[in-house]
N, CA, C and O atoms as a GROMACS GRO file, in nm:
protein
  336
    1MET      N    1   2.106   0.708   0.514
    1MET     CA    2   2.047   0.594   0.449
    1MET      C    3   1.899   0.618   0.426
    1MET      O    4   1.828   0.658   0.519
    2ASP      N    5   1.850   0.594   0.305
    2ASP     CA    6   1.709   0.611   0.273
    2ASP      C    7   1.627   0.496   0.332
    2ASP      O    8   1.674   0.383   0.339
    3SER      N    9   1.506   0.527   0.373
    3SER     CA   10   1.418   0.422   0.423
    3SER      C   11   1.335   0.364   0.308
    3SER      O   12   1.313   0.430   0.207
    4LEU      N   13   1.291   0.242   0.327
    4LEU     CA   14   1.211   0.173   0.227
    4LEU      C   15   1.068   0.165   0.277
    4LEU      O   16   1.044   0.114   0.387
    5LEU      N   17   0.975   0.214   0.198
    5LEU     CA   18   0.833   0.207   0.236
    5LEU      C   19   0.779   0.069   0.204
    5LEU      O   20   0.833  -0.001   0.118
    6GLY      N   21   0.673   0.030   0.273
    6GLY     CA   22   0.612  -0.099   0.251
    6GLY      C   23   0.466  -0.087   0.216
    6GLY      O   24   0.400   0.012   0.250
    7LEU      N   25   0.416  -0.188   0.149
    7LEU     CA   26   0.275  -0.196   0.113
    7LEU      C   27   0.227  -0.336   0.150
    7LEU      O   28   0.280  -0.435   0.101
    8SER      N   29   0.126  -0.344   0.237
    8SER     CA   30   0.072  -0.474   0.278
    8SER      C   31  -0.038  -0.515   0.182
    8SER      O   32  -0.127  -0.436   0.149
    9VAL      N   33  -0.032  -0.639   0.136
    9VAL     CA   34  -0.131  -0.695   0.045
    9VAL      C   35  -0.164  -0.835   0.094
    9VAL      O   36  -0.076  -0.920   0.106
   10GLN      N   37  -0.293  -0.860   0.121
   10GLN     CA   38  -0.334  -0.991   0.171
   10GLN      C   39  -0.308  -1.099   0.068
   10GLN      O   40  -0.310  -1.076  -0.053
   11GLN      N   41  -0.284  -1.219   0.120
   11GLN     CA   42  -0.281  -1.336   0.034
   11GLN      C   43  -0.425  -1.374   0.003
   11GLN      O   44  -0.510  -1.356   0.090
   12PRO      N   45  -0.458  -1.424  -0.113
   12PRO     CA   46  -0.372  -1.469  -0.221
   12PRO      C   47  -0.339  -1.359  -0.322
   12PRO      O   48  -0.271  -1.384  -0.421
   13TRP      N   49  -0.389  -1.237  -0.295
   13TRP     CA   50  -0.367  -1.127  -0.390
   13TRP      C   51  -0.218  -1.101  -0.411
   13TRP      O   52  -0.175  -1.077  -0.523
   14LEU      N   53  -0.140  -1.106  -0.304
   14LEU     CA   54   0.004  -1.082  -0.317
   14LEU      C   55   0.069  -1.189  -0.404
   14LEU      O   56   0.154  -1.158  -0.488
   15ASP      N   57   0.030  -1.314  -0.384
   15ASP     CA   58   0.084  -1.422  -0.466
   15ASP      C   59   0.052  -1.400  -0.613
   15ASP      O   60   0.135  -1.423  -0.700
   16MET      N   61  -0.071  -1.354  -0.641
   16MET     CA   62  -0.110  -1.328  -0.781
   16MET      C   63  -0.030  -1.212  -0.841
   16MET      O   64   0.003  -1.214  -0.960
   17ILE      N   65   0.000  -1.113  -0.760
   17ILE     CA   66   0.084  -1.002  -0.807
   17ILE      C   67   0.223  -1.055  -0.842
   17ILE      O   68   0.278  -1.022  -0.947
   18LEU      N   69   0.279  -1.136  -0.754
   18LEU     CA   70   0.415  -1.188  -0.776
   18LEU      C   71   0.422  -1.278  -0.898
   18LEU      O   72   0.526  -1.282  -0.965
   19ARG      N   73   0.315  -1.351  -0.928
   19ARG     CA   74   0.314  -1.438  -1.045
   19ARG      C   75   0.276  -1.364  -1.173
   19ARG      O   76   0.277  -1.423  -1.281
   20GLY      N   77   0.242  -1.234  -1.163
   20GLY     CA   78   0.207  -1.156  -1.281
   20GLY      C   79   0.064  -1.173  -1.327
   20GLY      O   80   0.027  -1.124  -1.434
   21VAL      N   81  -0.019  -1.241  -1.247
   21VAL     CA   82  -0.160  -1.260  -1.280
   21VAL      C   83  -0.239  -1.132  -1.250
   21VAL      O   84  -0.329  -1.095  -1.326
   22LYS      N   85  -0.205  -1.067  -1.142
   22LYS     CA   86  -0.270  -0.942  -1.100
   22LYS      C   87  -0.171  -0.829  -1.123
   22LYS      O   88  -0.063  -0.828  -1.064
   23THR      N   89  -0.206  -0.734  -1.206
   23THR     CA   90  -0.112  -0.627  -1.241
   23THR      C   91  -0.153  -0.490  -1.186
   23THR      O   92  -0.078  -0.394  -1.200
   24LEU      N   93  -0.270  -0.482  -1.126
   24LEU     CA   94  -0.317  -0.356  -1.066
   24LEU      C   95  -0.354  -0.380  -0.921
   24LEU      O   96  -0.403  -0.487  -0.885
   25GLU      N   97  -0.330  -0.280  -0.838
   25GLU     CA   98  -0.370  -0.285  -0.697
   25GLU      C   99  -0.456  -0.162  -0.672
   25GLU      O  100  -0.411  -0.050  -0.693
   26ILE      N  101  -0.578  -0.182  -0.628
   26ILE     CA  102  -0.671  -0.071  -0.605
   26ILE      C  103  -0.681  -0.046  -0.455
   26ILE      O  104  -0.706  -0.138  -0.376
   27ARG      N  105  -0.662   0.078  -0.419
   27ARG     CA  106  -0.667   0.121  -0.278
   27ARG      C  107  -0.770   0.230  -0.262
   27ARG      O  108  -0.799   0.303  -0.357
   28SER      N  109  -0.827   0.242  -0.143
   28SER     CA  110  -0.925   0.347  -0.116
   28SER      C  111  -0.857   0.476  -0.069
   28SER      O  112  -0.926   0.574  -0.037
   29PHE      N  113  -0.726   0.477  -0.064
   29PHE     CA  114  -0.652   0.595  -0.020
   29PHE      C  115  -0.540   0.624  -0.120
   29PHE      O  116  -0.499   0.537  -0.197
   30ASP      N  117  -0.492   0.746  -0.117
   30ASP     CA  118  -0.386   0.787  -0.208
   30ASP      C  119  -0.252   0.726  -0.166
   30ASP      O  120  -0.212   0.736  -0.050
   31VAL      N  121  -0.185   0.664  -0.260
   31VAL     CA  122  -0.052   0.611  -0.235
   31VAL      C  123   0.048   0.712  -0.293
   31VAL      O  124   0.058   0.726  -0.415
   32ARG      N  125   0.119   0.778  -0.208
   32ARG     CA  126   0.211   0.882  -0.253
   32ARG      C  127   0.347   0.826  -0.292
   32ARG      O  128   0.425   0.893  -0.360
   33ALA      N  129   0.376   0.705  -0.250
   33ALA     CA  130   0.507   0.645  -0.277
   33ALA      C  131   0.523   0.616  -0.426
   33ALA      O  132   0.430   0.573  -0.493
   34ARG      N  133   0.643   0.640  -0.475
   34ARG     CA  134   0.682   0.600  -0.610
   34ARG      C  135   0.818   0.535  -0.596
   34ARG      O  136   0.894   0.566  -0.503
   35GLY      N  137   0.849   0.446  -0.687
   35GLY     CA  138   0.977   0.380  -0.682
   35GLY      C  139   0.968   0.248  -0.608
   35GLY      O  140   0.863   0.185  -0.603
   36LEU      N  141   1.079   0.207  -0.551
   36LEU     CA  142   1.091   0.077  -0.487
   36LEU      C  143   1.015   0.073  -0.354
   36LEU      O  144   1.032   0.162  -0.270
   37VAL      N  145   0.932  -0.032  -0.335
   37VAL     CA  146   0.861  -0.054  -0.209
   37VAL      C  147   0.873  -0.202  -0.172
   37VAL      O  148   0.893  -0.287  -0.259
   38ALA      N  149   0.861  -0.230  -0.045
   38ALA     CA  150   0.859  -0.367   0.004
   38ALA      C  151   0.714  -0.416   0.005
   38ALA      O  152   0.625  -0.344   0.051
   39LEU      N  153   0.690  -0.536  -0.045
   39LEU     CA  154   0.557  -0.595  -0.043
   39LEU      C  155   0.548  -0.689   0.078
   39LEU      O  156   0.623  -0.786   0.089
   40HIS      N  157   0.455  -0.657   0.166
   40HIS     CA  158   0.440  -0.728   0.292
   40HIS      C  159   0.313  -0.811   0.289
   40HIS      O  160   0.207  -0.763   0.248
   41ALA      N  161   0.322  -0.937   0.333
   41ALA     CA  162   0.206  -1.024   0.345
   41ALA      C  163   0.164  -1.027   0.492
   41ALA      O  164   0.236  -1.081   0.576
   42PRO      N  165   0.048  -0.970   0.526
   42PRO     CA  166   0.003  -0.973   0.665
   42PRO      C  167  -0.048  -1.112   0.704
   42PRO      O  168  -0.056  -1.202   0.620
   43TRP      N  169  -0.082  -1.129   0.832
   43TRP     CA  170  -0.133  -1.258   0.879
   43TRP      C  171  -0.264  -1.295   0.811
   43TRP      O  172  -0.285  -1.411   0.775
   44LYS      N  173  -0.351  -1.197   0.792
   44LYS     CA  174  -0.486  -1.223   0.742
   44LYS      C  175  -0.484  -1.273   0.597
   44LYS      O  176  -0.407  -1.224   0.514
   45ILE      N  177  -0.570  -1.371   0.568
   45ILE     CA  178  -0.586  -1.427   0.434
   45ILE      C  179  -0.728  -1.401   0.387
   45ILE      O  180  -0.822  -1.412   0.466
   46ASP      N  181  -0.745  -1.366   0.262
   46ASP     CA  182  -0.877  -1.354   0.201
   46ASP      C  183  -0.915  -1.495   0.152
   46ASP      O  184  -0.892  -1.530   0.037
   47PHE      N  185  -0.975  -1.574   0.242
   47PHE     CA  186  -1.005  -1.714   0.211
   47PHE      C  187  -1.106  -1.727   0.097
   47PHE      O  188  -1.094  -1.818   0.014
   48ALA      N  189  -1.205  -1.638   0.090
   48ALA     CA  190  -1.304  -1.646  -0.018
   48ALA      C  191  -1.235  -1.632  -0.153
   48ALA      O  192  -1.264  -1.709  -0.245
   49ALA      N  193  -1.147  -1.536  -0.166
   49ALA     CA  194  -1.074  -1.518  -0.292
   49ALA      C  195  -0.981  -1.635  -0.318
   49ALA      O  196  -0.969  -1.681  -0.432
   50ALA      N  197  -0.916  -1.684  -0.214
   50ALA     CA  198  -0.821  -1.795  -0.230
   50ALA      C  199  -0.890  -1.917  -0.287
   50ALA      O  200  -0.841  -1.978  -0.382
   51TYR      N  201  -1.003  -1.954  -0.231
   51TYR     CA  202  -1.075  -2.072  -0.280
   51TYR      C  203  -1.134  -2.047  -0.418
   51TYR      O  204  -1.137  -2.137  -0.502
   52PHE      N  205  -1.183  -1.926  -0.442
   52PHE     CA  206  -1.239  -1.891  -0.573
   52PHE      C  207  -1.134  -1.906  -0.683
   52PHE      O  208  -1.164  -1.955  -0.792
   53TYR      N  209  -1.011  -1.864  -0.654
   53TYR     CA  210  -0.904  -1.870  -0.754
   53TYR      C  211  -0.824  -2.000  -0.749
   53TYR      O  212  -0.718  -2.009  -0.811
   54GLY      N  213  -0.873  -2.100  -0.677
   54GLY     CA  214  -0.814  -2.232  -0.684
   54GLY      C  215  -0.701  -2.263  -0.588
   54GLY      O  216  -0.630  -2.362  -0.606
   55TYR      N  217  -0.682  -2.180  -0.487
   55TYR     CA  218  -0.579  -2.208  -0.386
   55TYR      C  219  -0.636  -2.311  -0.289
   55TYR      O  220  -0.725  -2.279  -0.210
   56GLU      N  221  -0.586  -2.433  -0.293
   56GLU     CA  222  -0.638  -2.539  -0.208
   56GLU      C  223  -0.588  -2.529  -0.064
   56GLU      O  224  -0.658  -2.571   0.029
   57GLU      N  225  -0.468  -2.474  -0.045
   57GLU     CA  226  -0.411  -2.458   0.090
   57GLU      C  227  -0.353  -2.317   0.105
   57GLU      O  228  -0.232  -2.300   0.113
   58PRO      N  229  -0.441  -2.216   0.109
   58PRO     CA  230  -0.390  -2.077   0.114
   58PRO      C  231  -0.309  -2.046   0.239
   58PRO      O  232  -0.229  -1.954   0.238
   59TRP      N  233  -0.329  -2.122   0.346
   59TRP     CA  234  -0.252  -2.098   0.469
   59TRP      C  235  -0.104  -2.130   0.450
   59TRP      O  236  -0.023  -2.094   0.536
   60ARG      N  237  -0.067  -2.195   0.340
   60ARG     CA  238   0.074  -2.224   0.313
   60ARG      C  239   0.146  -2.109   0.242
   60ARG      O  240   0.268  -2.112   0.228
   61LEU      N  241   0.071  -2.009   0.198
   61LEU     CA  242   0.133  -1.893   0.134
   61LEU      C  243   0.210  -1.814   0.240
   61LEU      O  244   0.170  -1.814   0.357
   62PRO      N  245   0.318  -1.746   0.201
   62PRO     CA  246   0.395  -1.667   0.298
   62PRO      C  247   0.307  -1.560   0.363
   62PRO      O  248   0.228  -1.494   0.296
   63ARG      N  249   0.322  -1.546   0.496
   63ARG     CA  250   0.247  -1.445   0.570
   63ARG      C  251   0.334  -1.385   0.678
   63ARG      O  252   0.432  -1.445   0.724
   64HIS      N  253   0.297  -1.265   0.718
   64HIS     CA  254   0.362  -1.193   0.828
   64HIS      C  255   0.510  -1.167   0.799
   64HIS      O  256   0.595  -1.180   0.888
   65LYS      N  257   0.539  -1.132   0.674
   65LYS     CA  258   0.677  -1.101   0.638
   65LYS      C  259   0.681  -1.024   0.507
   65LYS      O  260   0.584  -1.022   0.431
   66VAL      N  261   0.793  -0.961   0.481
   66VAL     CA  262   0.818  -0.899   0.351
   66VAL      C  263   0.858  -1.011   0.256
   66VAL      O  264   0.949  -1.088   0.285
   67VAL      N  265   0.789  -1.019   0.143
   67VAL     CA  266   0.814  -1.130   0.052
   67VAL      C  267   0.876  -1.087  -0.081
   67VAL      O  268   0.926  -1.170  -0.156
   68ALA      N  269   0.873  -0.957  -0.111
   68ALA     CA  270   0.928  -0.913  -0.240
   68ALA      C  271   0.947  -0.762  -0.240
   68ALA      O  272   0.898  -0.692  -0.151
   69LEU      N  273   1.018  -0.716  -0.339
   69LEU     CA  274   1.030  -0.573  -0.367
   69LEU      C  275   0.961  -0.547  -0.499
   69LEU      O  276   0.965  -0.630  -0.590
   70ALA      N  277   0.898  -0.431  -0.510
   70ALA     CA  278   0.830  -0.394  -0.634
   70ALA      C  279   0.852  -0.246  -0.659
   70ALA      O  280   0.893  -0.172  -0.570
   71GLU      N  281   0.825  -0.205  -0.780
   71GLU     CA  282   0.839  -0.063  -0.815
   71GLU      C  283   0.703  -0.006  -0.849
   71GLU      O  284   0.634  -0.057  -0.938
   72ILE      N  285   0.665   0.100  -0.779
   72ILE     CA  286   0.542   0.173  -0.813
   72ILE      C  287   0.581   0.277  -0.916
   72ILE      O  288   0.658   0.369  -0.886
   73THR      N  289   0.528   0.264  -1.035
   73THR     CA  290   0.564   0.356  -1.143
   73THR      C  291   0.461   0.466  -1.163
   73THR      O  292   0.495   0.575  -1.209
   74ASP      N  293   0.335   0.438  -1.130
   74ASP     CA  294   0.230   0.538  -1.152
   74ASP      C  295   0.112   0.507  -1.062
   74ASP      O  296   0.089   0.392  -1.025
   75VAL      N  297   0.037   0.610  -1.028
   75VAL     CA  298  -0.084   0.595  -0.951
   75VAL      C  299  -0.192   0.676  -1.020
   75VAL      O  300  -0.172   0.793  -1.051
   76LEU      N  301  -0.306   0.614  -1.045
   76LEU     CA  302  -0.419   0.680  -1.108
   76LEU      C  303  -0.532   0.692  -1.009
   76LEU      O  304  -0.555   0.601  -0.929
   77GLU      N  305  -0.604   0.805  -1.015
   77GLU     CA  306  -0.720   0.821  -0.930
   77GLU      C  307  -0.843   0.775  -1.008
   77GLU      O  308  -0.870   0.823  -1.118
   78LEU      N  309  -0.917   0.683  -0.949
   78LEU     CA  310  -1.038   0.632  -1.012
   78LEU      C  311  -1.158   0.709  -0.961
   78LEU      O  312  -1.174   0.728  -0.841
   79ASP      N  313  -1.243   0.752  -1.052
   79ASP     CA  314  -1.369   0.812  -1.013
   79ASP      C  315  -1.470   0.797  -1.126
   79ASP      O  316  -1.433   0.766  -1.239
   80GLU      N  317  -1.596   0.818  -1.096
   80GLU     CA  318  -1.702   0.799  -1.195
   80GLU      C  319  -1.693   0.899  -1.309
   80GLU      O  320  -1.726   0.865  -1.423
   81GLN      N  321  -1.650   1.020  -1.283
   81GLN     CA  322  -1.647   1.124  -1.385
   81GLN      C  323  -1.536   1.105  -1.487
   81GLN      O  324  -1.554   1.136  -1.605
   82SER      N  325  -1.420   1.055  -1.443
   82SER     CA  326  -1.309   1.040  -1.536
   82SER      C  327  -1.325   0.917  -1.623
   82SER      O  328  -1.264   0.908  -1.730
   83GLY      N  329  -1.407   0.820  -1.580
   83GLY     CA  330  -1.424   0.698  -1.657
   83GLY      C  331  -1.308   0.601  -1.645
   83GLY      O  332  -1.303   0.500  -1.716
   84VAL      N  333  -1.214   0.633  -1.556
   84VAL     CA  334  -1.098   0.546  -1.538
   84VAL      C  335  -1.129   0.445  -1.431
   84VAL      O  336  -1.044   0.361  -1.399
   0.00000   0.00000   0.00000
């Protein structure tokens, strides 16, 4: 049986990904996974972002669990020289 990799994304960012508002996820490390991954919501909430984007009760968003499956189709390396 194949194992399923997971990617943790803080709320409210995960909620925005699930609603299609946020379509890119930027990481400071290389993500080697491609294909199906589990999206995990950790306990921690980015309250500054939540209030900025209009979440009045961000603590009600799902946390500390896998909330969805997603497919990683491509990963791009961002740097100053490539302009990406």
